[in-house]
CHARMM internal coordinates of N, CA and C (Angstrom, degrees):
IC EDIT
DIST 1 N 1 CA 1.4777
DIST 1 CA 1 C 1.5069
ANGL 1 N 1 CA 1 C 107.31
DIST 1 C 2 N 1.2331
ANGL 1 CA 1 C 2 N 122.23
DIHE 1 N 1 CA 1 C 2 N 37.21
DIST 2 N 2 CA 1.4637
ANGL 1 C 2 N 2 CA 126.85
DIHE 1 CA 1 C 2 N 2 CA 172.65
DIST 2 CA 2 C 1.5589
ANGL 2 N 2 CA 2 C 109.34
DIHE 1 C 2 N 2 CA 2 C -59.01
DIST 2 C 3 N 1.3751
ANGL 2 CA 2 C 3 N 114.12
DIHE 2 N 2 CA 2 C 3 N -42.57
DIST 3 N 3 CA 1.4864
ANGL 2 C 3 N 3 CA 117.36
DIHE 2 CA 2 C 3 N 3 CA -179.54
DIST 3 CA 3 C 1.4975
ANGL 3 N 3 CA 3 C 115.31
DIHE 2 C 3 N 3 CA 3 C -57.30
DIST 3 C 4 N 1.3637
ANGL 3 CA 3 C 4 N 122.51
DIHE 3 N 3 CA 3 C 4 N -20.34
DIST 4 N 4 CA 1.4090
ANGL 3 C 4 N 4 CA 126.46
DIHE 3 CA 3 C 4 N 4 CA -178.06
DIST 4 CA 4 C 1.4336
ANGL 4 N 4 CA 4 C 116.16
DIHE 3 C 4 N 4 CA 4 C -83.17
DIST 4 C 5 N 1.3298
ANGL 4 CA 4 C 5 N 118.84
DIHE 4 N 4 CA 4 C 5 N -12.61
DIST 5 N 5 CA 1.4394
ANGL 4 C 5 N 5 CA 124.58
DIHE 4 CA 4 C 5 N 5 CA -171.36
DIST 5 CA 5 C 1.5061
ANGL 5 N 5 CA 5 C 109.88
DIHE 4 C 5 N 5 CA 5 C -68.75
DIST 5 C 6 N 1.2759
ANGL 5 CA 5 C 6 N 123.21
DIHE 5 N 5 CA 5 C 6 N -33.71
DIST 6 N 6 CA 1.5030
ANGL 5 C 6 N 6 CA 119.62
DIHE 5 CA 5 C 6 N 6 CA 175.69
DIST 6 CA 6 C 1.4377
ANGL 6 N 6 CA 6 C 116.24
DIHE 5 C 6 N 6 CA 6 C -67.08
DIST 6 C 7 N 1.3072
ANGL 6 CA 6 C 7 N 115.69
DIHE 6 N 6 CA 6 C 7 N -34.33
DIST 7 N 7 CA 1.4547
ANGL 6 C 7 N 7 CA 122.36
DIHE 6 CA 6 C 7 N 7 CA 176.47
DIST 7 CA 7 C 1.4972
ANGL 7 N 7 CA 7 C 112.77
DIHE 6 C 7 N 7 CA 7 C -66.41
DIST 7 C 8 N 1.3340
ANGL 7 CA 7 C 8 N 117.49
DIHE 7 N 7 CA 7 C 8 N -40.16
DIST 8 N 8 CA 1.3952
ANGL 7 C 8 N 8 CA 125.37
DIHE 7 CA 7 C 8 N 8 CA 174.35
DIST 8 CA 8 C 1.5748
ANGL 8 N 8 CA 8 C 114.65
DIHE 7 C 8 N 8 CA 8 C -62.81
DIST 8 C 9 N 1.3771
ANGL 8 CA 8 C 9 N 116.03
DIHE 8 N 8 CA 8 C 9 N -37.79
DIST 9 N 9 CA 1.4419
ANGL 8 C 9 N 9 CA 121.11
DIHE 8 CA 8 C 9 N 9 CA 175.95
DIST 9 CA 9 C 1.5902
ANGL 9 N 9 CA 9 C 108.89
DIHE 8 C 9 N 9 CA 9 C -67.59
DIST 9 C 10 N 1.3111
ANGL 9 CA 9 C 10 N 119.12
DIHE 9 N 9 CA 9 C 10 N -43.78
DIST 10 N 10 CA 1.3899
ANGL 9 C 10 N 10 CA 122.74
DIHE 9 CA 9 C 10 N 10 CA 174.15
DIST 10 CA 10 C 1.5321
ANGL 10 N 10 CA 10 C 113.36
DIHE 9 C 10 N 10 CA 10 C -57.36
DIST 10 C 11 N 1.1954
ANGL 10 CA 10 C 11 N 117.67
DIHE 10 N 10 CA 10 C 11 N -44.67
DIST 11 N 11 CA 1.5047
ANGL 10 C 11 N 11 CA 120.28
DIHE 10 CA 10 C 11 N 11 CA -179.84
DIST 11 CA 11 C 1.5798
ANGL 11 N 11 CA 11 C 110.04
DIHE 10 C 11 N 11 CA 11 C -63.93
DIST 11 C 12 N 1.4578
ANGL 11 CA 11 C 12 N 114.52
DIHE 11 N 11 CA 11 C 12 N -42.32
DIST 12 N 12 CA 1.4350
ANGL 11 C 12 N 12 CA 119.45
DIHE 11 CA 11 C 12 N 12 CA 174.99
DIST 12 CA 12 C 1.5527
ANGL 12 N 12 CA 12 C 111.07
DIHE 11 C 12 N 12 CA 12 C -61.41
DIST 12 C 13 N 1.2847
ANGL 12 CA 12 C 13 N 121.07
DIHE 12 N 12 CA 12 C 13 N -41.51
DIST 13 N 13 CA 1.3776
ANGL 12 C 13 N 13 CA 119.49
DIHE 12 CA 12 C 13 N 13 CA 179.51
DIST 13 CA 13 C 1.4534
ANGL 13 N 13 CA 13 C 116.89
DIHE 12 C 13 N 13 CA 13 C -65.61
DIST 13 C 14 N 1.3522
ANGL 13 CA 13 C 14 N 115.23
DIHE 13 N 13 CA 13 C 14 N -33.15
DIST 14 N 14 CA 1.4979
ANGL 13 C 14 N 14 CA 120.97
DIHE 13 CA 13 C 14 N 14 CA 178.05
DIST 14 CA 14 C 1.5504
ANGL 14 N 14 CA 14 C 105.10
DIHE 13 C 14 N 14 CA 14 C -71.12
DIST 14 C 15 N 1.3049
ANGL 14 CA 14 C 15 N 119.69
DIHE 14 N 14 CA 14 C 15 N -39.97
DIST 15 N 15 CA 1.4725
ANGL 14 C 15 N 15 CA 120.91
DIHE 14 CA 14 C 15 N 15 CA 177.68
DIST 15 CA 15 C 1.4959
ANGL 15 N 15 CA 15 C 108.76
DIHE 14 C 15 N 15 CA 15 C -58.58
DIST 15 C 16 N 1.4459
ANGL 15 CA 15 C 16 N 119.69
DIHE 15 N 15 CA 15 C 16 N -49.54
DIST 16 N 16 CA 1.4319
ANGL 15 C 16 N 16 CA 118.21
DIHE 15 CA 15 C 16 N 16 CA 179.53
DIST 16 CA 16 C 1.5599
ANGL 16 N 16 CA 16 C 112.45
DIHE 15 C 16 N 16 CA 16 C -61.46
DIST 16 C 17 N 1.2217
ANGL 16 CA 16 C 17 N 119.62
DIHE 16 N 16 CA 16 C 17 N -32.36
DIST 17 N 17 CA 1.5144
ANGL 16 C 17 N 17 CA 119.54
DIHE 16 CA 16 C 17 N 17 CA 177.65
DIST 17 CA 17 C 1.4586
ANGL 17 N 17 CA 17 C 113.44
DIHE 16 C 17 N 17 CA 17 C -69.40
DIST 17 C 18 N 1.3321
ANGL 17 CA 17 C 18 N 117.44
DIHE 17 N 17 CA 17 C 18 N -37.25
DIST 18 N 18 CA 1.4860
ANGL 17 C 18 N 18 CA 120.56
DIHE 17 CA 17 C 18 N 18 CA 173.27
DIST 18 CA 18 C 1.5208
ANGL 18 N 18 CA 18 C 110.73
DIHE 17 C 18 N 18 CA 18 C -63.49
DIST 18 C 19 N 1.3083
ANGL 18 CA 18 C 19 N 121.19
DIHE 18 N 18 CA 18 C 19 N -38.34
DIST 19 N 19 CA 1.4199
ANGL 18 C 19 N 19 CA 122.44
DIHE 18 CA 18 C 19 N 19 CA -177.16
DIST 19 CA 19 C 1.5631
ANGL 19 N 19 CA 19 C 107.58
DIHE 18 C 19 N 19 CA 19 C -76.14
DIST 19 C 20 N 1.2944
ANGL 19 CA 19 C 20 N 122.32
DIHE 19 N 19 CA 19 C 20 N -32.99
DIST 20 N 20 CA 1.4836
ANGL 19 C 20 N 20 CA 122.93
DIHE 19 CA 19 C 20 N 20 CA 178.85
DIST 20 CA 20 C 1.5462
ANGL 20 N 20 CA 20 C 110.26
DIHE 19 C 20 N 20 CA 20 C -74.77
DIST 20 C 21 N 1.3400
ANGL 20 CA 20 C 21 N 116.26
DIHE 20 N 20 CA 20 C 21 N -15.92
DIST 21 N 21 CA 1.4084
ANGL 20 C 21 N 21 CA 118.85
DIHE 20 CA 20 C 21 N 21 CA -176.40
DIST 21 CA 21 C 1.6036
ANGL 21 N 21 CA 21 C 111.71
DIHE 20 C 21 N 21 CA 21 C -84.95
DIST 21 C 22 N 1.2815
ANGL 21 CA 21 C 22 N 112.27
DIHE 21 N 21 CA 21 C 22 N -0.77
DIST 22 N 22 CA 1.5036
ANGL 21 C 22 N 22 CA 118.71
DIHE 21 CA 21 C 22 N 22 CA 174.94
DIST 22 CA 22 C 1.5158
ANGL 22 N 22 CA 22 C 115.62
DIHE 21 C 22 N 22 CA 22 C 115.17
DIST 22 C 23 N 1.2998
ANGL 22 CA 22 C 23 N 114.12
DIHE 22 N 22 CA 22 C 23 N 18.99
DIST 23 N 23 CA 1.5317
ANGL 22 C 23 N 23 CA 114.50
DIHE 22 CA 22 C 23 N 23 CA -175.29
DIST 23 CA 23 C 1.5659
ANGL 23 N 23 CA 23 C 109.73
DIHE 22 C 23 N 23 CA 23 C -61.30
DIST 23 C 24 N 1.2829
ANGL 23 CA 23 C 24 N 117.61
DIHE 23 N 23 CA 23 C 24 N -42.91
DIST 24 N 24 CA 1.4873
ANGL 23 C 24 N 24 CA 121.17
DIHE 23 CA 23 C 24 N 24 CA -178.57
DIST 24 CA 24 C 1.5513
ANGL 24 N 24 CA 24 C 111.82
DIHE 23 C 24 N 24 CA 24 C -62.00
DIST 24 C 25 N 1.2430
ANGL 24 CA 24 C 25 N 115.04
DIHE 24 N 24 CA 24 C 25 N -46.97
DIST 25 N 25 CA 1.5837
ANGL 24 C 25 N 25 CA 118.95
DIHE 24 CA 24 C 25 N 25 CA 177.18
DIST 25 CA 25 C 1.5605
ANGL 25 N 25 CA 25 C 109.50
DIHE 24 C 25 N 25 CA 25 C -62.79
DIST 25 C 26 N 1.2742
ANGL 25 CA 25 C 26 N 117.90
DIHE 25 N 25 CA 25 C 26 N -34.34
DIST 26 N 26 CA 1.5296
ANGL 25 C 26 N 26 CA 123.97
DIHE 25 CA 25 C 26 N 26 CA -175.48
DIST 26 CA 26 C 1.5586
ANGL 26 N 26 CA 26 C 100.32
DIHE 25 C 26 N 26 CA 26 C -69.32
DIST 26 C 27 N 1.3131
ANGL 26 CA 26 C 27 N 120.83
DIHE 26 N 26 CA 26 C 27 N -53.21
DIST 27 N 27 CA 1.3896
ANGL 26 C 27 N 27 CA 120.80
DIHE 26 CA 26 C 27 N 27 CA -178.65
DIST 27 CA 27 C 1.5962
ANGL 27 N 27 CA 27 C 115.71
DIHE 26 C 27 N 27 CA 27 C -64.19
DIST 27 C 28 N 1.2281
ANGL 27 CA 27 C 28 N 113.81
DIHE 27 N 27 CA 27 C 28 N -30.42
DIST 28 N 28 CA 1.4675
ANGL 27 C 28 N 28 CA 117.39
DIHE 27 CA 27 C 28 N 28 CA 175.80
DIST 28 CA 28 C 1.6529
ANGL 28 N 28 CA 28 C 110.44
DIHE 27 C 28 N 28 CA 28 C -63.88
DIST 28 C 29 N 1.3989
ANGL 28 CA 28 C 29 N 110.64
DIHE 28 N 28 CA 28 C 29 N -44.58
DIST 29 N 29 CA 1.5188
ANGL 28 C 29 N 29 CA 119.25
DIHE 28 CA 28 C 29 N 29 CA -175.67
DIST 29 CA 29 C 1.5558
ANGL 29 N 29 CA 29 C 103.44
DIHE 28 C 29 N 29 CA 29 C -67.15
DIST 29 C 30 N 1.2374
ANGL 29 CA 29 C 30 N 119.59
DIHE 29 N 29 CA 29 C 30 N -53.73
DIST 30 N 30 CA 1.4524
ANGL 29 C 30 N 30 CA 126.14
DIHE 29 CA 29 C 30 N 30 CA -178.01
DIST 30 CA 30 C 1.6273
ANGL 30 N 30 CA 30 C 112.38
DIHE 29 C 30 N 30 CA 30 C -53.99
DIST 30 C 31 N 1.3496
ANGL 30 CA 30 C 31 N 108.04
DIHE 30 N 30 CA 30 C 31 N -48.66
DIST 31 N 31 CA 1.5124
ANGL 30 C 31 N 31 CA 117.47
DIHE 30 CA 30 C 31 N 31 CA 174.81
DIST 31 CA 31 C 1.5300
ANGL 31 N 31 CA 31 C 112.60
DIHE 30 C 31 N 31 CA 31 C -51.98
DIST 31 C 32 N 1.4014
ANGL 31 CA 31 C 32 N 115.94
DIHE 31 N 31 CA 31 C 32 N -46.82
DIST 32 N 32 CA 1.4388
ANGL 31 C 32 N 32 CA 124.27
DIHE 31 CA 31 C 32 N 32 CA -176.82
DIST 32 CA 32 C 1.5477
ANGL 32 N 32 CA 32 C 110.43
DIHE 31 C 32 N 32 CA 32 C -67.72
DIST 32 C 33 N 1.3013
ANGL 32 CA 32 C 33 N 111.14
DIHE 32 N 32 CA 32 C 33 N -38.34
DIST 33 N 33 CA 1.5912
ANGL 32 C 33 N 33 CA 117.63
DIHE 32 CA 32 C 33 N 33 CA 174.35
DIST 33 CA 33 C 1.4822
ANGL 33 N 33 CA 33 C 107.49
DIHE 32 C 33 N 33 CA 33 C -60.15
DIST 33 C 34 N 1.3624
ANGL 33 CA 33 C 34 N 118.53
DIHE 33 N 33 CA 33 C 34 N -53.28
DIST 34 N 34 CA 1.4587
ANGL 33 C 34 N 34 CA 120.55
DIHE 33 CA 33 C 34 N 34 CA -173.85
DIST 34 CA 34 C 1.5691
ANGL 34 N 34 CA 34 C 111.55
DIHE 33 C 34 N 34 CA 34 C -61.56
DIST 34 C 35 N 1.3468
ANGL 34 CA 34 C 35 N 113.89
DIHE 34 N 34 CA 34 C 35 N -39.59
DIST 35 N 35 CA 1.5120
ANGL 34 C 35 N 35 CA 118.11
DIHE 34 CA 34 C 35 N 35 CA -177.89
DIST 35 CA 35 C 1.5277
ANGL 35 N 35 CA 35 C 108.27
DIHE 34 C 35 N 35 CA 35 C -64.63
DIST 35 C 36 N 1.3388
ANGL 35 CA 35 C 36 N 116.74
DIHE 35 N 35 CA 35 C 36 N -42.36
DIST 36 N 36 CA 1.5709
ANGL 35 C 36 N 36 CA 116.98
DIHE 35 CA 35 C 36 N 36 CA 178.96
DIST 36 CA 36 C 1.5527
ANGL 36 N 36 CA 36 C 107.72
DIHE 35 C 36 N 36 CA 36 C -61.86
DIST 36 C 37 N 1.2855
ANGL 36 CA 36 C 37 N 118.67
DIHE 36 N 36 CA 36 C 37 N -43.19
DIST 37 N 37 CA 1.4661
ANGL 36 C 37 N 37 CA 122.63
DIHE 36 CA 36 C 37 N 37 CA -169.99
DIST 37 CA 37 C 1.5713
ANGL 37 N 37 CA 37 C 104.18
DIHE 36 C 37 N 37 CA 37 C -66.05
DIST 37 C 38 N 1.3401
ANGL 37 CA 37 C 38 N 113.56
DIHE 37 N 37 CA 37 C 38 N -48.48
DIST 38 N 38 CA 1.5632
ANGL 37 C 38 N 38 CA 118.41
DIHE 37 CA 37 C 38 N 38 CA -173.52
DIST 38 CA 38 C 1.5404
ANGL 38 N 38 CA 38 C 106.09
DIHE 37 C 38 N 38 CA 38 C -69.10
DIST 38 C 39 N 1.3049
ANGL 38 CA 38 C 39 N 125.74
DIHE 38 N 38 CA 38 C 39 N -40.65
DIST 39 N 39 CA 1.4426
ANGL 38 C 39 N 39 CA 124.52
DIHE 38 CA 38 C 39 N 39 CA 179.45
DIST 39 CA 39 C 1.5867
ANGL 39 N 39 CA 39 C 106.15
DIHE 38 C 39 N 39 CA 39 C -65.91
DIST 39 C 40 N 1.3397
ANGL 39 CA 39 C 40 N 117.68
DIHE 39 N 39 CA 39 C 40 N -35.80
DIST 40 N 40 CA 1.5037
ANGL 39 C 40 N 40 CA 117.72
DIHE 39 CA 39 C 40 N 40 CA 178.40
DIST 40 CA 40 C 1.5071
ANGL 40 N 40 CA 40 C 110.44
DIHE 39 C 40 N 40 CA 40 C -62.69
DIST 40 C 41 N 1.3274
ANGL 40 CA 40 C 41 N 116.79
DIHE 40 N 40 CA 40 C 41 N -36.87
DIST 41 N 41 CA 1.4478
ANGL 40 C 41 N 41 CA 125.63
DIHE 40 CA 40 C 41 N 41 CA -178.09
DIST 41 CA 41 C 1.5957
ANGL 41 N 41 CA 41 C 111.24
DIHE 40 C 41 N 41 CA 41 C -69.57
DIST 41 C 42 N 1.2674
ANGL 41 CA 41 C 42 N 118.34
DIHE 41 N 41 CA 41 C 42 N -21.05
DIST 42 N 42 CA 1.4353
ANGL 41 C 42 N 42 CA 121.94
DIHE 41 CA 41 C 42 N 42 CA 170.17
DIST 42 CA 42 C 1.5456
ANGL 42 N 42 CA 42 C 116.00
DIHE 41 C 42 N 42 CA 42 C -56.86
DIST 42 C 43 N 1.2059
ANGL 42 CA 42 C 43 N 117.33
DIHE 42 N 42 CA 42 C 43 N -31.79
DIST 43 N 43 CA 1.4093
ANGL 42 C 43 N 43 CA 120.00
DIHE 42 CA 42 C 43 N 43 CA 177.13
DIST 43 CA 43 C 1.4414
ANGL 43 N 43 CA 43 C 118.16
DIHE 42 C 43 N 43 CA 43 C -66.50
DIST 43 C 44 N 1.3359
ANGL 43 CA 43 C 44 N 115.52
DIHE 43 N 43 CA 43 C 44 N -31.29
DIST 44 N 44 CA 1.5118
ANGL 43 C 44 N 44 CA 120.73
DIHE 43 CA 43 C 44 N 44 CA -178.40
DIST 44 CA 44 C 1.4731
ANGL 44 N 44 CA 44 C 111.18
DIHE 43 C 44 N 44 CA 44 C -105.51
DIST 44 C 45 N 1.3313
ANGL 44 CA 44 C 45 N 124.44
DIHE 44 N 44 CA 44 C 45 N -3.61
DIST 45 N 45 CA 1.3670
ANGL 44 C 45 N 45 CA 126.65
DIHE 44 CA 44 C 45 N 45 CA -178.34
DIST 45 CA 45 C 1.4725
ANGL 45 N 45 CA 45 C 112.18
DIHE 44 C 45 N 45 CA 45 C -129.50
DIST 45 C 46 N 1.2940
ANGL 45 CA 45 C 46 N 118.58
DIHE 45 N 45 CA 45 C 46 N 104.85
DIST 46 N 46 CA 1.3925
ANGL 45 C 46 N 46 CA 123.54
DIHE 45 CA 45 C 46 N 46 CA -171.81
DIST 46 CA 46 C 1.4428
ANGL 46 N 46 CA 46 C 112.45
DIHE 45 C 46 N 46 CA 46 C -72.37
DIST 46 C 47 N 1.3834
ANGL 46 CA 46 C 47 N 123.44
DIHE 46 N 46 CA 46 C 47 N -15.23
DIST 47 N 47 CA 1.4396
ANGL 46 C 47 N 47 CA 122.89
DIHE 46 CA 46 C 47 N 47 CA 173.43
DIST 47 CA 47 C 1.4771
ANGL 47 N 47 CA 47 C 120.42
DIHE 46 C 47 N 47 CA 47 C -79.51
DIST 47 C 48 N 1.3628
ANGL 47 CA 47 C 48 N 114.35
DIHE 47 N 47 CA 47 C 48 N -0.87
DIST 48 N 48 CA 1.4778
ANGL 47 C 48 N 48 CA 115.70
DIHE 47 CA 47 C 48 N 48 CA 179.17
DIST 48 CA 48 C 1.5013
ANGL 48 N 48 CA 48 C 104.00
DIHE 47 C 48 N 48 CA 48 C -97.87
DIST 48 C 49 N 1.3751
ANGL 48 CA 48 C 49 N 108.90
DIHE 48 N 48 CA 48 C 49 N 110.10
DIST 49 N 49 CA 1.5412
ANGL 48 C 49 N 49 CA 118.64
DIHE 48 CA 48 C 49 N 49 CA -178.17
DIST 49 CA 49 C 1.5359
ANGL 49 N 49 CA 49 C 110.01
DIHE 48 C 49 N 49 CA 49 C -77.24
DIST 49 C 50 N 1.3107
ANGL 49 CA 49 C 50 N 122.12
DIHE 49 N 49 CA 49 C 50 N -48.51
DIST 50 N 50 CA 1.4288
ANGL 49 C 50 N 50 CA 123.25
DIHE 49 CA 49 C 50 N 50 CA 176.80
DIST 50 CA 50 C 1.5837
ANGL 50 N 50 CA 50 C 107.70
DIHE 49 C 50 N 50 CA 50 C -161.50
DIST 50 C 51 N 1.2692
ANGL 50 CA 50 C 51 N 108.74
DIHE 50 N 50 CA 50 C 51 N 162.42
DIST 51 N 51 CA 1.5256
ANGL 50 C 51 N 51 CA 116.60
DIHE 50 CA 50 C 51 N 51 CA 179.16
DIST 51 CA 51 C 1.5720
ANGL 51 N 51 CA 51 C 104.32
DIHE 50 C 51 N 51 CA 51 C -133.11
DIST 51 C 52 N 1.3207
ANGL 51 CA 51 C 52 N 114.51
DIHE 51 N 51 CA 51 C 52 N 132.48
DIST 52 N 52 CA 1.4572
ANGL 51 C 52 N 52 CA 117.16
DIHE 51 CA 51 C 52 N 52 CA 178.11
DIST 52 CA 52 C 1.5301
ANGL 52 N 52 CA 52 C 107.04
DIHE 51 C 52 N 52 CA 52 C -150.35
DIST 52 C 53 N 1.3087
ANGL 52 CA 52 C 53 N 111.41
DIHE 52 N 52 CA 52 C 53 N 155.26
DIST 53 N 53 CA 1.5340
ANGL 52 C 53 N 53 CA 117.17
DIHE 52 CA 52 C 53 N 53 CA 175.89
DIST 53 CA 53 C 1.5349
ANGL 53 N 53 CA 53 C 108.96
DIHE 52 C 53 N 53 CA 53 C 163.13
DIST 53 C 54 N 1.3684
ANGL 53 CA 53 C 54 N 108.69
DIHE 53 N 53 CA 53 C 54 N -177.04
DIST 54 N 54 CA 1.4991
ANGL 53 C 54 N 54 CA 113.43
DIHE 53 CA 53 C 54 N 54 CA 177.25
DIST 54 CA 54 C 1.5361
ANGL 54 N 54 CA 54 C 101.64
DIHE 53 C 54 N 54 CA 54 C -150.66
DIST 54 C 55 N 1.2770
ANGL 54 CA 54 C 55 N 117.37
DIHE 54 N 54 CA 54 C 55 N 132.59
DIST 55 N 55 CA 1.4346
ANGL 54 C 55 N 55 CA 123.08
DIHE 54 CA 54 C 55 N 55 CA -178.26
DIST 55 CA 55 C 1.5463
ANGL 55 N 55 CA 55 C 105.53
DIHE 54 C 55 N 55 CA 55 C 71.02
DIST 55 C 56 N 1.3101
ANGL 55 CA 55 C 56 N 118.31
DIHE 55 N 55 CA 55 C 56 N -136.79
DIST 56 N 56 CA 1.4089
ANGL 55 C 56 N 56 CA 123.42
DIHE 55 CA 55 C 56 N 56 CA -179.03
DIST 56 CA 56 C 1.5749
ANGL 56 N 56 CA 56 C 116.25
DIHE 55 C 56 N 56 CA 56 C -88.26
DIST 56 C 57 N 1.3161
ANGL 56 CA 56 C 57 N 115.78
DIHE 56 N 56 CA 56 C 57 N -24.79
DIST 57 N 57 CA 1.5345
ANGL 56 C 57 N 57 CA 115.69
DIHE 56 CA 56 C 57 N 57 CA 176.33
DIST 57 CA 57 C 1.5543
ANGL 57 N 57 CA 57 C 108.10
DIHE 56 C 57 N 57 CA 57 C -73.83
DIST 57 C 58 N 1.3510
ANGL 57 CA 57 C 58 N 113.23
DIHE 57 N 57 CA 57 C 58 N 102.95
DIST 58 N 58 CA 1.3493
ANGL 57 C 58 N 58 CA 122.55
DIHE 57 CA 57 C 58 N 58 CA -176.94
DIST 58 CA 58 C 1.5451
ANGL 58 N 58 CA 58 C 113.46
DIHE 57 C 58 N 58 CA 58 C -123.19
DIST 58 C 59 N 1.3036
ANGL 58 CA 58 C 59 N 117.52
DIHE 58 N 58 CA 58 C 59 N 135.79
DIST 59 N 59 CA 1.4161
ANGL 58 C 59 N 59 CA 121.71
DIHE 58 CA 58 C 59 N 59 CA -178.31
DIST 59 CA 59 C 1.5680
ANGL 59 N 59 CA 59 C 110.08
DIHE 58 C 59 N 59 CA 59 C -113.89
DIST 59 C 60 N 1.3710
ANGL 59 CA 59 C 60 N 112.65
DIHE 59 N 59 CA 59 C 60 N 134.31
DIST 60 N 60 CA 1.4473
ANGL 59 C 60 N 60 CA 116.81
DIHE 59 CA 59 C 60 N 60 CA 171.63
DIST 60 CA 60 C 1.4467
ANGL 60 N 60 CA 60 C 112.07
DIHE 59 C 60 N 60 CA 60 C -122.18
DIST 60 C 61 N 1.3867
ANGL 60 CA 60 C 61 N 118.08
DIHE 60 N 60 CA 60 C 61 N 124.52
DIST 61 N 61 CA 1.3864
ANGL 60 C 61 N 61 CA 119.20
DIHE 60 CA 60 C 61 N 61 CA 175.56
DIST 61 CA 61 C 1.4806
ANGL 61 N 61 CA 61 C 118.85
DIHE 60 C 61 N 61 CA 61 C -92.50
DIST 61 C 62 N 1.2964
ANGL 61 CA 61 C 62 N 115.31
DIHE 61 N 61 CA 61 C 62 N 119.13
DIST 62 N 62 CA 1.4090
ANGL 61 C 62 N 62 CA 124.05
DIHE 61 CA 61 C 62 N 62 CA -179.04
DIST 62 CA 62 C 1.5298
ANGL 62 N 62 CA 62 C 110.07
DIHE 61 C 62 N 62 CA 62 C -83.31
DIST 62 C 63 N 1.2280
ANGL 62 CA 62 C 63 N 121.38
DIHE 62 N 62 CA 62 C 63 N 121.32
DIST 63 N 63 CA 1.5121
ANGL 62 C 63 N 63 CA 121.23
DIHE 62 CA 62 C 63 N 63 CA 179.34
DIST 63 CA 63 C 1.5057
ANGL 63 N 63 CA 63 C 112.34
DIHE 62 C 63 N 63 CA 63 C -131.50
DIST 63 C 64 N 1.3523
ANGL 63 CA 63 C 64 N 112.42
DIHE 63 N 63 CA 63 C 64 N 160.69
DIST 64 N 64 CA 1.4865
ANGL 63 C 64 N 64 CA 117.04
DIHE 63 CA 63 C 64 N 64 CA -178.99
DIST 64 CA 64 C 1.4631
ANGL 64 N 64 CA 64 C 104.92
DIHE 63 C 64 N 64 CA 64 C -90.05
DIST 64 C 65 N 1.4744
ANGL 64 CA 64 C 65 N 118.23
DIHE 64 N 64 CA 64 C 65 N -27.66
DIST 65 N 65 CA 1.5159
ANGL 64 C 65 N 65 CA 117.36
DIHE 64 CA 64 C 65 N 65 CA 179.18
DIST 65 CA 65 C 1.4626
ANGL 65 N 65 CA 65 C 103.67
DIHE 64 C 65 N 65 CA 65 C -143.68
DIST 65 C 66 N 1.2453
ANGL 65 CA 65 C 66 N 118.08
DIHE 65 N 65 CA 65 C 66 N 128.38
DIST 66 N 66 CA 1.5836
ANGL 65 C 66 N 66 CA 122.39
DIHE 65 CA 65 C 66 N 66 CA 176.93
DIST 66 CA 66 C 1.4053
ANGL 66 N 66 CA 66 C 112.73
DIHE 65 C 66 N 66 CA 66 C -61.59
DIST 66 C 67 N 1.3465
ANGL 66 CA 66 C 67 N 115.86
DIHE 66 N 66 CA 66 C 67 N -46.16
DIST 67 N 67 CA 1.4926
ANGL 66 C 67 N 67 CA 121.89
DIHE 66 CA 66 C 67 N 67 CA -178.55
DIST 67 CA 67 C 1.5294
ANGL 67 N 67 CA 67 C 116.50
DIHE 66 C 67 N 67 CA 67 C -51.68
DIST 67 C 68 N 1.3793
ANGL 67 CA 67 C 68 N 112.50
DIHE 67 N 67 CA 67 C 68 N -52.77
DIST 68 N 68 CA 1.4294
ANGL 67 C 68 N 68 CA 116.27
DIHE 67 CA 67 C 68 N 68 CA -175.46
DIST 68 CA 68 C 1.5623
ANGL 68 N 68 CA 68 C 109.98
DIHE 67 C 68 N 68 CA 68 C -97.66
DIST 68 C 69 N 1.3617
ANGL 68 CA 68 C 69 N 117.27
DIHE 68 N 68 CA 68 C 69 N -5.69
DIST 69 N 69 CA 1.4640
ANGL 68 C 69 N 69 CA 121.66
DIHE 68 CA 68 C 69 N 69 CA 178.61
DIST 69 CA 69 C 1.6091
ANGL 69 N 69 CA 69 C 110.65
DIHE 68 C 69 N 69 CA 69 C 62.09
DIST 69 C 70 N 1.3614
ANGL 69 CA 69 C 70 N 112.33
DIHE 69 N 69 CA 69 C 70 N 31.45
DIST 70 N 70 CA 1.4239
ANGL 69 C 70 N 70 CA 118.59
DIHE 69 CA 69 C 70 N 70 CA 178.63
DIST 70 CA 70 C 1.4877
ANGL 70 N 70 CA 70 C 111.11
DIHE 69 C 70 N 70 CA 70 C -63.25
DIST 70 C 71 N 1.2732
ANGL 70 CA 70 C 71 N 126.65
DIHE 70 N 70 CA 70 C 71 N 128.53
DIST 71 N 71 CA 1.4872
ANGL 70 C 71 N 71 CA 124.76
DIHE 70 CA 70 C 71 N 71 CA 177.42
DIST 71 CA 71 C 1.4796
ANGL 71 N 71 CA 71 C 113.08
DIHE 70 C 71 N 71 CA 71 C -56.26
DIST 71 C 72 N 1.3382
ANGL 71 CA 71 C 72 N 114.09
DIHE 71 N 71 CA 71 C 72 N 137.96
DIST 72 N 72 CA 1.4987
ANGL 71 C 72 N 72 CA 116.52
DIHE 71 CA 71 C 72 N 72 CA 176.17
DIST 72 CA 72 C 1.5263
ANGL 72 N 72 CA 72 C 113.70
DIHE 71 C 72 N 72 CA 72 C -83.18
DIST 72 C 73 N 1.2857
ANGL 72 CA 72 C 73 N 112.42
DIHE 72 N 72 CA 72 C 73 N 72.71
DIST 73 N 73 CA 1.5007
ANGL 72 C 73 N 73 CA 119.20
DIHE 72 CA 72 C 73 N 73 CA -179.29
DIST 73 CA 73 C 1.6575
ANGL 73 N 73 CA 73 C 110.16
DIHE 72 C 73 N 73 CA 73 C -62.13
DIST 73 C 74 N 1.1852
ANGL 73 CA 73 C 74 N 111.90
DIHE 73 N 73 CA 73 C 74 N -47.85
DIST 74 N 74 CA 1.4740
ANGL 73 C 74 N 74 CA 121.27
DIHE 73 CA 73 C 74 N 74 CA -172.66
DIST 74 CA 74 C 1.5316
ANGL 74 N 74 CA 74 C 107.71
DIHE 73 C 74 N 74 CA 74 C -81.94
DIST 74 C 75 N 1.3212
ANGL 74 CA 74 C 75 N 117.73
DIHE 74 N 74 CA 74 C 75 N -34.16
DIST 75 N 75 CA 1.4865
ANGL 74 C 75 N 75 CA 118.55
DIHE 74 CA 74 C 75 N 75 CA -171.89
DIST 75 CA 75 C 1.6105
ANGL 75 N 75 CA 75 C 107.69
DIHE 74 C 75 N 75 CA 75 C -83.05
DIST 75 C 76 N 1.3154
ANGL 75 CA 75 C 76 N 115.28
DIHE 75 N 75 CA 75 C 76 N -25.85
DIST 76 N 76 CA 1.4961
ANGL 75 C 76 N 76 CA 119.08
DIHE 75 CA 75 C 76 N 76 CA 179.18
DIST 76 CA 76 C 1.5302
ANGL 76 N 76 CA 76 C 111.24
DIHE 75 C 76 N 76 CA 76 C -82.43
END
COOR INIT
IC SEED 1 N 1 CA 1 C
IC BUILD
């Protein structure tokens, strides 16, 4: 598969260009927006135990009781 190497290099260069155009900054801004929105939703939704993350990888814990952090087996 030696003939496929140039195509892989082109794909890698395009990825690098996208990253340099501000992909990381965009994901940080979008992640911060999502975190704010999800944390705001905690006030109206008792099943959201906590929200944490950085950038776009965000975790939301669904609980039956926030105090005990009991998993929301029935609610989910």
